[in-house]
TORBATI-365246 format. One record per atom (N, C-alpha, C): residue number from 1; chain; atom name; z, x, y. Coordinates in pm, whole numbers, plus 50000, padded with zeros to 5 digits. Last residue first. Example, Ala and Ser with C-alpha at 12.3 -4.5 7.8 and 13.67 -1.06 7.14 Angstrom:
<pts>
<seq: 2 | mol: A | atom: N | z: 50708 | x: 51285 | y: 49775>
<seq: 2 | mol: A | atom: CA | z: 50714 | x: 51367 | y: 49894>
<seq: 2 | mol: A | atom: C | z: 50787 | x: 51290 | y: 50003>
<seq: 1 | mol: A | atom: N | z: 50780 | x: 51319 | y: 49431>
<seq: 1 | mol: A | atom: CA | z: 50780 | x: 51230 | y: 49550>
<seq: 1 | mol: A | atom: C | z: 50780 | x: 51320 | y: 49670>
</pts>
This chain:
<pts>
<seq: 83 | mol: A | atom: N | z: 46729 | x: 30401 | y: 73196>
<seq: 83 | mol: A | atom: CA | z: 46586 | x: 30383 | y: 73219>
<seq: 83 | mol: A | atom: C | z: 46542 | x: 30250 | y: 73164>
<seq: 82 | mol: A | atom: N | z: 47036 | x: 30384 | y: 73385>
<seq: 82 | mol: A | atom: CA | z: 46962 | x: 30375 | y: 73259>
<seq: 82 | mol: A | atom: C | z: 46815 | x: 30365 | y: 73291>
<seq: 81 | mol: A | atom: N | z: 47336 | x: 30479 | y: 73533>
<seq: 81 | mol: A | atom: CA | z: 47190 | x: 30478 | y: 73545>
<seq: 81 | mol: A | atom: C | z: 47127 | x: 30477 | y: 73407>
<seq: 80 | mol: A | atom: N | z: 47615 | x: 30285 | y: 73592>
<seq: 80 | mol: A | atom: CA | z: 47556 | x: 30380 | y: 73498>
<seq: 80 | mol: A | atom: C | z: 47404 | x: 30368 | y: 73510>
<seq: 79 | mol: A | atom: N | z: 47845 | x: 30250 | y: 73863>
<seq: 79 | mol: A | atom: CA | z: 47723 | x: 30212 | y: 73793>
<seq: 79 | mol: A | atom: C | z: 47677 | x: 30325 | y: 73701>
<seq: 78 | mol: A | atom: N | z: 48064 | x: 30308 | y: 74032>
<seq: 78 | mol: A | atom: CA | z: 48087 | x: 30250 | y: 73899>
<seq: 78 | mol: A | atom: C | z: 47964 | x: 30206 | y: 73823>
<seq: 77 | mol: A | atom: N | z: 48014 | x: 30441 | y: 74263>
<seq: 77 | mol: A | atom: CA | z: 48046 | x: 30299 | y: 74273>
<seq: 77 | mol: A | atom: C | z: 48053 | x: 30230 | y: 74137>
<seq: 76 | mol: A | atom: N | z: 47941 | x: 30697 | y: 74198>
<seq: 76 | mol: A | atom: CA | z: 48061 | x: 30679 | y: 74280>
<seq: 76 | mol: A | atom: C | z: 48106 | x: 30534 | y: 74287>
<seq: 75 | mol: A | atom: N | z: 47695 | x: 30643 | y: 74070>
<seq: 75 | mol: A | atom: CA | z: 47809 | x: 30692 | y: 73994>
<seq: 75 | mol: A | atom: C | z: 47940 | x: 30669 | y: 74069>
<seq: 74 | mol: A | atom: N | z: 47538 | x: 30567 | y: 74292>
<seq: 74 | mol: A | atom: CA | z: 47559 | x: 30475 | y: 74179>
<seq: 74 | mol: A | atom: C | z: 47684 | x: 30515 | y: 74102>
<seq: 73 | mol: A | atom: N | z: 47543 | x: 30799 | y: 74447>
<seq: 73 | mol: A | atom: CA | z: 47599 | x: 30675 | y: 74498>
<seq: 73 | mol: A | atom: C | z: 47628 | x: 30575 | y: 74388>
<seq: 72 | mol: A | atom: N | z: 47404 | x: 30971 | y: 74270>
<seq: 72 | mol: A | atom: CA | z: 47540 | x: 31002 | y: 74312>
<seq: 72 | mol: A | atom: C | z: 47611 | x: 30876 | y: 74363>
<seq: 71 | mol: A | atom: N | z: 47155 | x: 30847 | y: 74258>
<seq: 71 | mol: A | atom: CA | z: 47234 | x: 30866 | y: 74135>
<seq: 71 | mol: A | atom: C | z: 47381 | x: 30892 | y: 74169>
<seq: 70 | mol: A | atom: N | z: 47083 | x: 30866 | y: 74531>
<seq: 70 | mol: A | atom: CA | z: 47092 | x: 30736 | y: 74465>
<seq: 70 | mol: A | atom: C | z: 47180 | x: 30746 | y: 74341>
<seq: 69 | mol: A | atom: N | z: 47072 | x: 31140 | y: 74569>
<seq: 69 | mol: A | atom: CA | z: 47174 | x: 31064 | y: 74642>
<seq: 69 | mol: A | atom: C | z: 47190 | x: 30924 | y: 74583>
<seq: 68 | mol: A | atom: N | z: 46855 | x: 31196 | y: 74400>
<seq: 68 | mol: A | atom: CA | z: 46986 | x: 31255 | y: 74370>
<seq: 68 | mol: A | atom: C | z: 47097 | x: 31181 | y: 74445>
<seq: 67 | mol: A | atom: N | z: 46638 | x: 31065 | y: 74520>
<seq: 67 | mol: A | atom: CA | z: 46695 | x: 31012 | y: 74397>
<seq: 67 | mol: A | atom: C | z: 46833 | x: 31071 | y: 74366>
<seq: 66 | mol: A | atom: N | z: 46487 | x: 31118 | y: 74742>
<seq: 66 | mol: A | atom: CA | z: 46631 | x: 31097 | y: 74761>
<seq: 66 | mol: A | atom: C | z: 46700 | x: 31044 | y: 74636>
<seq: 65 | mol: A | atom: N | z: 46222 | x: 31130 | y: 74685>
<seq: 65 | mol: A | atom: CA | z: 46283 | x: 31253 | y: 74736>
<seq: 65 | mol: A | atom: C | z: 46433 | x: 31238 | y: 74761>
<seq: 64 | mol: A | atom: N | z: 46160 | x: 30864 | y: 74613>
<seq: 64 | mol: A | atom: CA | z: 46172 | x: 30967 | y: 74510>
<seq: 64 | mol: A | atom: C | z: 46241 | x: 31095 | y: 74560>
<seq: 63 | mol: A | atom: N | z: 46334 | x: 30593 | y: 74753>
<seq: 63 | mol: A | atom: CA | z: 46247 | x: 30707 | y: 74780>
<seq: 63 | mol: A | atom: C | z: 46268 | x: 30816 | y: 74676>
<seq: 62 | mol: A | atom: N | z: 46359 | x: 30306 | y: 74541>
<seq: 62 | mol: A | atom: CA | z: 46417 | x: 30407 | y: 74628>
<seq: 62 | mol: A | atom: C | z: 46322 | x: 30523 | y: 74643>
<seq: 61 | mol: A | atom: N | z: 46441 | x: 29997 | y: 74428>
<seq: 61 | mol: A | atom: CA | z: 46326 | x: 30080 | y: 74462>
<seq: 61 | mol: A | atom: C | z: 46374 | x: 30178 | y: 74568>
<seq: 60 | mol: A | atom: N | z: 46655 | x: 29886 | y: 74174>
<seq: 60 | mol: A | atom: CA | z: 46643 | x: 29939 | y: 74309>
<seq: 60 | mol: A | atom: C | z: 46514 | x: 30020 | y: 74321>
<seq: 59 | mol: A | atom: N | z: 46818 | x: 29639 | y: 73994>
<seq: 59 | mol: A | atom: CA | z: 46695 | x: 29717 | y: 74005>
<seq: 59 | mol: A | atom: C | z: 46679 | x: 29757 | y: 74151>
<seq: 58 | mol: A | atom: N | z: 47080 | x: 29567 | y: 73782>
<seq: 58 | mol: A | atom: CA | z: 47043 | x: 29592 | y: 73921>
<seq: 58 | mol: A | atom: C | z: 46920 | x: 29680 | y: 73921>
<seq: 57 | mol: A | atom: N | z: 47214 | x: 29319 | y: 73566>
<seq: 57 | mol: A | atom: CA | z: 47130 | x: 29437 | y: 73589>
<seq: 57 | mol: A | atom: C | z: 47097 | x: 29445 | y: 73737>
<seq: 56 | mol: A | atom: N | z: 47531 | x: 29203 | y: 73424>
<seq: 56 | mol: A | atom: CA | z: 47404 | x: 29194 | y: 73493>
<seq: 56 | mol: A | atom: C | z: 47328 | x: 29325 | y: 73501>
<seq: 55 | mol: A | atom: N | z: 47791 | x: 29191 | y: 73323>
<seq: 55 | mol: A | atom: CA | z: 47679 | x: 29157 | y: 73236>
<seq: 55 | mol: A | atom: C | z: 47542 | x: 29159 | y: 73301>
<seq: 54 | mol: A | atom: N | z: 48012 | x: 29228 | y: 73482>
<seq: 54 | mol: A | atom: CA | z: 47988 | x: 29325 | y: 73375>
<seq: 54 | mol: A | atom: C | z: 47863 | x: 29296 | y: 73294>
<seq: 53 | mol: A | atom: N | z: 47932 | x: 29163 | y: 73816>
<seq: 53 | mol: A | atom: CA | z: 48037 | x: 29162 | y: 73714>
<seq: 53 | mol: A | atom: C | z: 48004 | x: 29265 | y: 73608>
<seq: 52 | mol: A | atom: N | z: 47754 | x: 29132 | y: 74027>
<seq: 52 | mol: A | atom: CA | z: 47703 | x: 29139 | y: 73891>
<seq: 52 | mol: A | atom: C | z: 47811 | x: 29126 | y: 73784>
<seq: 51 | mol: A | atom: N | z: 47900 | x: 29130 | y: 74266>
<seq: 51 | mol: A | atom: CA | z: 47820 | x: 29014 | y: 74230>
<seq: 51 | mol: A | atom: C | z: 47777 | x: 29013 | y: 74084>
<seq: 50 | mol: A | atom: N | z: 48029 | x: 29384 | y: 74273>
<seq: 50 | mol: A | atom: CA | z: 48107 | x: 29261 | y: 74284>
<seq: 50 | mol: A | atom: C | z: 48029 | x: 29142 | y: 74230>
<seq: 49 | mol: A | atom: N | z: 47808 | x: 29551 | y: 74259>
<seq: 49 | mol: A | atom: CA | z: 47914 | x: 29562 | y: 74159>
<seq: 49 | mol: A | atom: C | z: 47997 | x: 29434 | y: 74157>
<seq: 48 | mol: A | atom: N | z: 47672 | x: 29476 | y: 74492>
<seq: 48 | mol: A | atom: CA | z: 47612 | x: 29451 | y: 74361>
<seq: 48 | mol: A | atom: C | z: 47717 | x: 29455 | y: 74251>
<seq: 47 | mol: A | atom: N | z: 47845 | x: 29569 | y: 74691>
<seq: 47 | mol: A | atom: CA | z: 47816 | x: 29426 | y: 74681>
<seq: 47 | mol: A | atom: C | z: 47759 | x: 29392 | y: 74543>
<seq: 46 | mol: A | atom: N | z: 47834 | x: 29845 | y: 74632>
<seq: 46 | mol: A | atom: CA | z: 47961 | x: 29773 | y: 74632>
<seq: 46 | mol: A | atom: C | z: 47939 | x: 29623 | y: 74616>
<seq: 45 | mol: A | atom: N | z: 47558 | x: 29905 | y: 74663>
<seq: 45 | mol: A | atom: CA | z: 47624 | x: 29922 | y: 74534>
<seq: 45 | mol: A | atom: C | z: 47755 | x: 29844 | y: 74527>
<seq: 44 | mol: A | atom: N | z: 47526 | x: 29848 | y: 74939>
<seq: 44 | mol: A | atom: CA | z: 47446 | x: 29776 | y: 74838>
<seq: 44 | mol: A | atom: C | z: 47513 | x: 29785 | y: 74701>
<seq: 43 | mol: A | atom: N | z: 47696 | x: 30034 | y: 75052>
<seq: 43 | mol: A | atom: CA | z: 47724 | x: 29891 | y: 75071>
<seq: 43 | mol: A | atom: C | z: 47647 | x: 29807 | y: 74968>
<seq: 42 | mol: A | atom: N | z: 47566 | x: 30270 | y: 74978>
<seq: 42 | mol: A | atom: CA | z: 47698 | x: 30241 | y: 74923>
<seq: 42 | mol: A | atom: C | z: 47736 | x: 30095 | y: 74940>
<seq: 41 | mol: A | atom: N | z: 47320 | x: 30251 | y: 75128>
<seq: 41 | mol: A | atom: CA | z: 47321 | x: 30251 | y: 74983>
<seq: 41 | mol: A | atom: C | z: 47457 | x: 30215 | y: 74925>
<seq: 40 | mol: A | atom: N | z: 47342 | x: 30021 | y: 75409>
<seq: 40 | mol: A | atom: CA | z: 47330 | x: 30153 | y: 75348>
<seq: 40 | mol: A | atom: C | z: 47351 | x: 30143 | y: 75198>
<seq: 39 | mol: A | atom: N | z: 47130 | x: 29739 | y: 75492>
<seq: 39 | mol: A | atom: CA | z: 47258 | x: 29802 | y: 75463>
<seq: 39 | mol: A | atom: C | z: 47239 | x: 29939 | y: 75398>
<seq: 38 | mol: A | atom: N | z: 46963 | x: 29945 | y: 75732>
<seq: 38 | mol: A | atom: CA | z: 47085 | x: 29882 | y: 75682>
<seq: 38 | mol: A | atom: C | z: 47049 | x: 29771 | y: 75586>
<seq: 37 | mol: A | atom: N | z: 46835 | x: 30236 | y: 75861>
<seq: 37 | mol: A | atom: CA | z: 46806 | x: 30126 | y: 75769>
<seq: 37 | mol: A | atom: C | z: 46939 | x: 30074 | y: 75713>
<seq: 36 | mol: A | atom: N | z: 46752 | x: 30349 | y: 76169>
<seq: 36 | mol: A | atom: CA | z: 46864 | x: 30340 | y: 76076>
<seq: 36 | mol: A | atom: C | z: 46841 | x: 30217 | y: 75991>
<seq: 35 | mol: A | atom: N | z: 46433 | x: 30508 | y: 76225>
<seq: 35 | mol: A | atom: CA | z: 46526 | x: 30395 | y: 76234>
<seq: 35 | mol: A | atom: C | z: 46645 | x: 30416 | y: 76140>
<seq: 34 | mol: A | atom: N | z: 46253 | x: 30715 | y: 76180>
<seq: 34 | mol: A | atom: CA | z: 46283 | x: 30678 | y: 76317>
<seq: 34 | mol: A | atom: C | z: 46390 | x: 30569 | y: 76333>
<seq: 33 | mol: A | atom: N | z: 46218 | x: 30761 | y: 75908>
<seq: 33 | mol: A | atom: CA | z: 46233 | x: 30876 | y: 75998>
<seq: 33 | mol: A | atom: C | z: 46286 | x: 30835 | y: 76135>
<seq: 32 | mol: A | atom: N | z: 46183 | x: 30508 | y: 75805>
<seq: 32 | mol: A | atom: CA | z: 46299 | x: 30585 | y: 75762>
<seq: 32 | mol: A | atom: C | z: 46323 | x: 30707 | y: 75851>
<seq: 31 | mol: A | atom: N | z: 45939 | x: 30444 | y: 75933>
<seq: 31 | mol: A | atom: CA | z: 46060 | x: 30368 | y: 75962>
<seq: 31 | mol: A | atom: C | z: 46185 | x: 30446 | y: 75923>
<seq: 30 | mol: A | atom: N | z: 45761 | x: 30626 | y: 75812>
<seq: 30 | mol: A | atom: CA | z: 45786 | x: 30632 | y: 75955>
<seq: 30 | mol: A | atom: C | z: 45914 | x: 30560 | y: 75993>
<seq: 29 | mol: A | atom: N | z: 45772 | x: 30533 | y: 75549>
<seq: 29 | mol: A | atom: CA | z: 45808 | x: 30671 | y: 75578>
<seq: 29 | mol: A | atom: C | z: 45842 | x: 30685 | y: 75725>
<seq: 28 | mol: A | atom: N | z: 45672 | x: 30272 | y: 75585>
<seq: 28 | mol: A | atom: CA | z: 45810 | x: 30293 | y: 75543>
<seq: 28 | mol: A | atom: C | z: 45858 | x: 30435 | y: 75570>
<seq: 27 | mol: A | atom: N | z: 45401 | x: 30324 | y: 75659>
<seq: 27 | mol: A | atom: CA | z: 45491 | x: 30251 | y: 75748>
<seq: 27 | mol: A | atom: C | z: 45637 | x: 30278 | y: 75713>
<seq: 26 | mol: A | atom: N | z: 45309 | x: 30450 | y: 75426>
<seq: 26 | mol: A | atom: CA | z: 45305 | x: 30520 | y: 75555>
<seq: 26 | mol: A | atom: C | z: 45402 | x: 30456 | y: 75654>
<seq: 25 | mol: A | atom: N | z: 45340 | x: 30238 | y: 75245>
<seq: 25 | mol: A | atom: CA | z: 45414 | x: 30363 | y: 75227>
<seq: 25 | mol: A | atom: C | z: 45421 | x: 30443 | y: 75358>
<seq: 24 | mol: A | atom: N | z: 45158 | x: 30052 | y: 75349>
<seq: 24 | mol: A | atom: CA | z: 45300 | x: 30020 | y: 75339>
<seq: 24 | mol: A | atom: C | z: 45383 | x: 30147 | y: 75327>
<seq: 23 | mol: A | atom: N | z: 44916 | x: 30194 | y: 75318>
<seq: 23 | mol: A | atom: CA | z: 44961 | x: 30152 | y: 75451>
<seq: 23 | mol: A | atom: C | z: 45111 | x: 30121 | y: 75452>
<seq: 22 | mol: A | atom: N | z: 44910 | x: 30218 | y: 75040>
<seq: 22 | mol: A | atom: CA | z: 44910 | x: 30339 | y: 75123>
<seq: 22 | mol: A | atom: C | z: 44957 | x: 30308 | y: 75264>
<seq: 21 | mol: A | atom: N | z: 44898 | x: 29948 | y: 74967>
<seq: 21 | mol: A | atom: CA | z: 45013 | x: 30029 | y: 74929>
<seq: 21 | mol: A | atom: C | z: 45023 | x: 30154 | y: 75017>
<seq: 20 | mol: A | atom: N | z: 44654 | x: 29864 | y: 75074>
<seq: 20 | mol: A | atom: CA | z: 44777 | x: 29795 | y: 75115>
<seq: 20 | mol: A | atom: C | z: 44899 | x: 29880 | y: 75083>
<seq: 19 | mol: A | atom: N | z: 44463 | x: 30042 | y: 74946>
<seq: 19 | mol: A | atom: CA | z: 44493 | x: 30049 | y: 75088>
<seq: 19 | mol: A | atom: C | z: 44624 | x: 29981 | y: 75131>
<seq: 18 | mol: A | atom: N | z: 44564 | x: 30191 | y: 74634>
<seq: 18 | mol: A | atom: CA | z: 44508 | x: 30079 | y: 74710>
<seq: 18 | mol: A | atom: C | z: 44550 | x: 30086 | y: 74856>
<seq: 17 | mol: A | atom: N | z: 44692 | x: 30375 | y: 74482>
<seq: 17 | mol: A | atom: CA | z: 44578 | x: 30422 | y: 74559>
<seq: 17 | mol: A | atom: C | z: 44517 | x: 30313 | y: 74647>
<seq: 16 | mol: A | atom: N | z: 44884 | x: 30252 | y: 74332>
<seq: 16 | mol: A | atom: CA | z: 44930 | x: 30347 | y: 74434>
<seq: 16 | mol: A | atom: C | z: 44816 | x: 30402 | y: 74520>
<seq: 15 | mol: A | atom: N | z: 44733 | x: 30116 | y: 74142>
<seq: 15 | mol: A | atom: CA | z: 44797 | x: 30040 | y: 74250>
<seq: 15 | mol: A | atom: C | z: 44838 | x: 30132 | y: 74366>
<seq: 14 | mol: A | atom: N | z: 44663 | x: 30312 | y: 73957>
<seq: 14 | mol: A | atom: CA | z: 44558 | x: 30253 | y: 74043>
<seq: 14 | mol: A | atom: C | z: 44618 | x: 30179 | y: 74163>
<seq: 13 | mol: A | atom: N | z: 44925 | x: 30364 | y: 73844>
<seq: 13 | mol: A | atom: CA | z: 44840 | x: 30468 | y: 73901>
<seq: 13 | mol: A | atom: C | z: 44736 | x: 30411 | y: 73999>
<seq: 12 | mol: A | atom: N | z: 45092 | x: 30197 | y: 73706>
<seq: 12 | mol: A | atom: CA | z: 45080 | x: 30177 | y: 73850>
<seq: 12 | mol: A | atom: C | z: 44986 | x: 30275 | y: 73920>
<seq: 11 | mol: A | atom: N | z: 45080 | x: 30276 | y: 73436>
<seq: 11 | mol: A | atom: CA | z: 45059 | x: 30136 | y: 73472>
<seq: 11 | mol: A | atom: C | z: 45030 | x: 30116 | y: 73620>
<seq: 10 | mol: A | atom: N | z: 45144 | x: 30548 | y: 73448>
<seq: 10 | mol: A | atom: CA | z: 45013 | x: 30505 | y: 73398>
<seq: 10 | mol: A | atom: C | z: 44982 | x: 30363 | y: 73444>
<seq: 9 | mol: A | atom: N | z: 45407 | x: 30540 | y: 73549>
<seq: 9 | mol: A | atom: CA | z: 45303 | x: 30618 | y: 73616>
<seq: 9 | mol: A | atom: C | z: 45163 | x: 30571 | y: 73575>
<seq: 8 | mol: A | atom: N | z: 45564 | x: 30405 | y: 73367>
<seq: 8 | mol: A | atom: CA | z: 45521 | x: 30333 | y: 73487>
<seq: 8 | mol: A | atom: C | z: 45410 | x: 30408 | y: 73559>
<seq: 7 | mol: A | atom: N | z: 45646 | x: 30583 | y: 73169>
<seq: 7 | mol: A | atom: CA | z: 45528 | x: 30500 | y: 73143>
<seq: 7 | mol: A | atom: C | z: 45480 | x: 30420 | y: 73264>
<seq: 6 | mol: A | atom: N | z: 45749 | x: 30855 | y: 73386>
<seq: 6 | mol: A | atom: CA | z: 45765 | x: 30774 | y: 73266>
<seq: 6 | mol: A | atom: C | z: 45640 | x: 30685 | y: 73253>
<seq: 5 | mol: A | atom: N | z: 45761 | x: 30967 | y: 73641>
<seq: 5 | mol: A | atom: CA | z: 45772 | x: 31052 | y: 73522>
<seq: 5 | mol: A | atom: C | z: 45811 | x: 30973 | y: 73398>
<seq: 4 | mol: A | atom: N | z: 45706 | x: 30843 | y: 73868>
<seq: 4 | mol: A | atom: CA | z: 45833 | x: 30806 | y: 73807>
<seq: 4 | mol: A | atom: C | z: 45863 | x: 30895 | y: 73686>
<seq: 3 | mol: A | atom: N | z: 45553 | x: 30933 | y: 74167>
<seq: 3 | mol: A | atom: CA | z: 45561 | x: 30955 | y: 74023>
<seq: 3 | mol: A | atom: C | z: 45700 | x: 30922 | y: 73974>
<seq: 2 | mol: A | atom: N | z: 45327 | x: 30862 | y: 74428>
<seq: 2 | mol: A | atom: CA | z: 45459 | x: 30840 | y: 74369>
<seq: 2 | mol: A | atom: C | z: 45451 | x: 30869 | y: 74221>
<seq: 1 | mol: A | atom: N | z: 45120 | x: 31102 | y: 74587>
<seq: 1 | mol: A | atom: CA | z: 45135 | x: 30987 | y: 74498>
<seq: 1 | mol: A | atom: C | z: 45277 | x: 30981 | y: 74444>
</pts>
C-alpha cells in the first residue's frame, strides 16, 4: 500500500484497495521497469520553474521509493518542497 505518512493516508486508504487503483499501480510499475518514461524529472522541473514564475504551485505524483531523487531534483532546479 502507498503511504504518504500524513493525513492523506487516512483519506485515501480505501481508494488504494480498489481494483482500478491496484490495476493501475501494477501497470505503472511494469511500465517503469520496461520503458523509458519521458519527460524526465529534471525537464519537468525546468519547464515548471519557467512557467510558474514566483507565485505558483506544482503538484507531482511520484513513486514513493524514489522520493529522495524527487527532492534532490527539486532542490537542484530551485524548488522548495513543502507539505
